[in-house]
VMD Tcl script that draws the C-alpha trace (Angstrom):
set ca {
  {15.75 -8.81 5.98}
  {14.85 -5.85 8.10}
  {13.05 -7.00 11.18}
  {10.43 -4.86 13.11}
  {12.77 -3.34 15.71}
  {15.19 -2.09 13.02}
  {12.36 -1.16 10.69}
  {10.81 1.29 13.15}
  {14.09 2.78 13.89}
  {14.87 3.15 10.18}
  {11.52 4.99 9.59}
  {12.10 7.21 12.62}
  {15.61 8.06 11.42}
  {14.26 8.98 7.99}
  {11.62 11.21 9.50}
  {14.21 12.89 11.72}
  {16.62 13.63 9.01}
  {13.77 14.23 6.39}
  {15.40 11.72 4.05}
  {12.92 10.41 1.51}
  {12.00 6.77 1.37}
  {9.60 4.40 -0.46}
  {8.55 1.06 1.12}
  {6.23 -1.12 -1.23}
  {4.82 -4.57 -0.38}
  {4.61 -7.41 -2.87}
  {2.02 -10.22 -2.52}
  {-0.40 -12.56 -4.16}
  {-2.38 -9.94 -5.82}
  {0.59 -8.40 -7.53}
  {1.57 -11.98 -8.57}
  {-1.83 -12.57 -10.29}
  {-1.59 -9.18 -12.09}
  {2.03 -9.88 -13.47}
  {1.74 -13.64 -14.07}
  {0.62 -15.10 -17.53}
  {-2.67 -16.61 -16.18}
  {-5.40 -14.43 -17.67}
  {-8.11 -15.90 -15.38}
  {-6.19 -14.95 -12.28}
  {-5.67 -11.50 -13.52}
  {-9.34 -11.12 -14.35}
  {-10.20 -12.39 -10.84}
  {-7.87 -9.84 -8.95}
  {-9.05 -6.93 -11.19}
  {-12.86 -7.76 -10.51}
  {-11.98 -8.03 -6.82}
  {-10.08 -4.79 -6.33}
  {-11.73 -2.73 -9.06}
  {-15.06 -4.10 -9.76}
  {-14.51 -4.21 -13.41}
  {-11.97 -5.48 -16.11}
  {-10.23 -2.41 -17.66}
  {-9.19 -2.18 -21.20}
  {-6.12 -4.06 -22.48}
  {-4.33 -0.78 -22.72}
  {-5.28 0.21 -19.06}
  {-4.18 -3.17 -17.89}
  {-0.85 -2.90 -19.57}
  {-0.42 0.64 -18.05}
  {-1.18 -0.73 -14.64}
  {1.42 -3.50 -15.07}
  {4.05 -1.19 -16.32}
  {3.39 1.14 -13.30}
  {3.65 -1.93 -11.07}
  {6.95 -3.05 -12.44}
  {8.23 0.50 -12.36}
  {7.25 0.79 -8.65}
  {9.31 -2.31 -7.55}
  {12.26 -1.41 -9.75}
  {12.56 2.13 -8.18}
  {11.39 1.69 -4.68}
  {13.93 1.55 -1.75}
  {12.39 -1.41 0.31}
  {10.29 -4.24 -0.66}
  {8.01 -6.16 1.70}
  {8.20 -9.66 0.41}
  {6.23 -12.98 1.27}
  {7.60 -14.92 4.30}
  {8.42 -18.59 4.33}
  {4.96 -19.14 5.65}
  {3.48 -17.68 2.46}
  {5.99 -19.30 0.23}
  {5.12 -22.78 1.41}
  {1.56 -22.41 0.11}
  {0.33 -24.15 -3.14}
  {-1.23 -21.07 -4.69}
  {-0.16 -17.65 -5.98}
  {1.46 -16.76 -2.67}
  {3.89 -19.94 -3.26}
  {4.91 -18.88 -6.52}
  {5.02 -15.08 -5.88}
  {8.78 -14.68 -5.82}
  {9.26 -16.80 -8.89}
  {7.07 -14.54 -10.79}
  {8.78 -11.40 -9.41}
  {12.04 -12.77 -10.67}
  {10.69 -13.71 -14.00}
  {8.76 -10.45 -14.74}
  {10.65 -7.79 -12.74}
  {14.00 -9.32 -12.36}
  {15.96 -11.51 -9.98}
  {18.72 -8.82 -9.90}
  {16.12 -6.34 -8.69}
  {15.17 -8.54 -5.91}
  {18.63 -9.29 -4.79}
  {19.67 -5.62 -4.89}
  {16.73 -4.23 -2.87}
  {16.49 -4.00 0.96}
  {13.75 -6.40 2.03}
  {11.34 -6.54 4.96}
  {8.35 -8.84 5.66}
  {5.13 -8.25 3.72}
  {3.42 -8.30 7.17}
  {5.53 -5.50 8.56}
  {2.69 -3.05 8.79}
  {0.49 -5.58 10.52}
  {3.14 -6.13 12.99}
  {3.54 -2.46 13.71}
  {-0.18 -2.50 14.33}
  {-0.30 -5.45 16.74}
  {2.68 -4.10 18.67}
  {1.23 -0.66 18.92}
  {4.17 0.96 17.25}
  {2.36 3.34 15.00}
  {1.96 5.41 18.32}
  {5.78 6.02 18.01}
  {5.79 7.15 14.37}
  {2.40 9.14 14.47}
  {2.17 10.97 17.73}
  {2.61 14.77 17.30}
  {3.61 14.52 13.76}
  {3.54 17.87 12.07}
  {2.06 16.56 8.77}
  {0.58 13.33 7.56}
  {-0.24 12.69 3.93}
  {-2.23 9.65 2.81}
  {-4.11 7.97 -0.03}
  {-6.94 5.48 0.80}
  {-10.54 4.71 0.31}
  {-11.04 5.36 4.08}
  {-11.42 9.02 5.26}
  {-9.47 8.99 8.48}
  {-8.53 12.73 8.71}
  {-10.19 13.57 11.85}
  {-9.26 10.22 13.44}
  {-5.63 10.65 12.79}
  {-5.81 14.22 14.16}
  {-7.55 13.34 17.40}
  {-5.87 9.97 17.95}
  {-2.20 11.06 17.45}
  {-2.50 14.91 17.84}
  {-1.23 15.44 14.28}
  {-1.21 19.06 13.27}
  {-2.15 18.73 9.59}
  {-3.52 15.71 7.79}
  {-4.03 15.84 3.96}
  {-5.76 13.03 2.09}
  {-6.82 11.87 -1.39}
  {-9.82 9.46 -0.97}
  {-10.05 6.89 -3.65}
  {-12.78 4.38 -4.71}
  {-12.93 1.36 -2.47}
  {-12.62 -2.38 -3.24}
  {-16.20 -3.29 -4.05}
  {-15.62 -6.82 -2.73}
  {-15.50 -5.27 0.79}
  {-17.35 -2.03 0.70}
  {-20.90 -1.25 -0.50}
  {-22.65 1.88 -1.61}
  {-19.85 3.79 -3.34}
  {-20.78 6.14 -6.09}
  {-18.11 8.05 -7.96}
  {-15.20 8.04 -10.18}
  {-13.14 4.78 -10.80}
  {-9.70 4.71 -9.13}
  {-8.07 3.79 -12.45}
  {-7.62 5.70 -14.51}
  {-9.75 8.67 -13.42}
  {-8.57 9.20 -9.92}
  {-5.01 7.87 -10.69}
  {-4.63 10.68 -13.31}
  {-5.53 13.29 -10.65}
  {-3.34 12.10 -7.80}
  {-0.02 13.31 -9.27}
  {-1.51 16.88 -9.71}
  {-2.84 16.61 -6.09}
  {0.60 15.70 -4.89}
  {2.15 18.60 -6.52}
  {0.02 21.06 -4.58}
  {0.66 19.88 -1.18}
  {3.73 19.98 1.07}
  {5.30 16.57 1.02}
  {9.06 17.10 1.73}
  {10.09 15.46 5.02}
  {6.49 14.22 5.83}
  {5.28 10.79 6.56}
  {3.11 9.55 3.69}
  {0.83 6.49 3.77}
  {-0.70 4.53 0.92}
  {-3.44 1.98 0.90}
  {-4.40 1.89 -2.83}
  {-4.05 -1.64 -3.98}
  {-2.44 -2.72 -7.17}
  {-2.80 0.57 -9.26}
  {-1.44 2.54 -6.34}
  {1.78 1.06 -5.62}
  {3.61 3.70 -7.75}
  {2.17 6.36 -5.51}
  {4.79 5.46 -2.91}
  {7.57 6.41 -5.21}
  {5.73 9.52 -6.31}
  {5.58 10.63 -2.67}
  {9.31 9.68 -2.20}
  {10.29 11.66 -5.33}
  {8.70 14.69 -3.75}
  {10.64 14.21 -0.55}
  {8.21 12.04 1.50}
  {8.77 8.99 3.64}
  {6.19 6.78 2.14}
  {4.83 3.44 3.40}
  {2.51 1.07 1.64}
  {0.37 0.07 4.63}
  {-2.40 -1.25 2.54}
  {-5.45 -2.92 4.32}
  {-4.27 -1.63 7.60}
  {-6.38 1.44 6.71}
  {-9.48 -0.79 6.77}
  {-8.66 -2.01 10.24}
  {-8.04 1.60 11.31}
  {-11.60 2.33 9.91}
  {-13.10 -0.62 11.76}
  {-13.57 -3.08 8.88}
  {-12.15 -6.62 8.19}
  {-11.04 -7.05 4.48}
  {-8.22 -9.56 4.93}
  {-7.91 -13.01 6.58}
  {-10.53 -15.36 7.94}
  {-14.05 -13.72 8.42}
  {-13.41 -10.92 5.85}
  {-16.35 -9.92 3.66}
  {-18.56 -7.16 2.48}
  {-18.94 -4.44 5.10}
  {-17.65 -6.86 7.88}
  {-17.10 -4.72 11.06}
  {-13.88 -5.35 13.17}
  {-13.22 -2.54 15.66}
  {-10.11 -4.17 17.22}
  {-7.69 -1.59 15.90}
  {-10.22 1.18 14.98}
  {-8.85 4.63 15.61}
}
mol new
graphics top color blue
foreach p $ca { graphics top sphere $p radius 0.5 }
foreach p [lrange $ca 0 end-1] q [lrange $ca 1 end] { graphics top cylinder $p $q radius 0.2 }
display resetview
């Protein structure tokens, strides 16, 4: 298990050497998607997308999810605290082994699923972001100017996706999957990614984006709902809800 002090060193080393990397977290939402419980799958899809996709789209999402974990470099896995729970967190690694493969889990480098929150609470993003030449990201939060001004980043490129309707009101536009999903690969091909830091906060359909960034030479981190905290909203943990403001970590 890669602990925070070694994790931050690893990412900095990859940025310095411009060696591509993909780090993807695996949690209860992914467990609900991959498990056999149809009601749990419907619940998580309604939560993150606001609708139930067609069966073919659901299968495509699951295929992409499985491919993402099989091909990534590091997996953020649930901790003992999560695994003691009597819910989808508790059975998360059992489902991973069943659907994706125990051999995959054993072979991958692993860190805590909470690693990106740990970097936030210890202010270690300052070390990664300050005076970067380029930052690329995919998120429902438009933080281009905030990243530039806070960290003095020269160039920020973003693809802004549909938000989770459970936590953000007022969105009008294309669906994340499949409409925006099908455009993101083409967007990546038209920007400079090699050697740059790439961040992803795109939920279940977007785990595969980390590998796409990595395959184009990026150092890609699945920071997830940390984007919401940077934008000043609380979408995880106690007190979360629709448009709930939390400016503790706002950029």
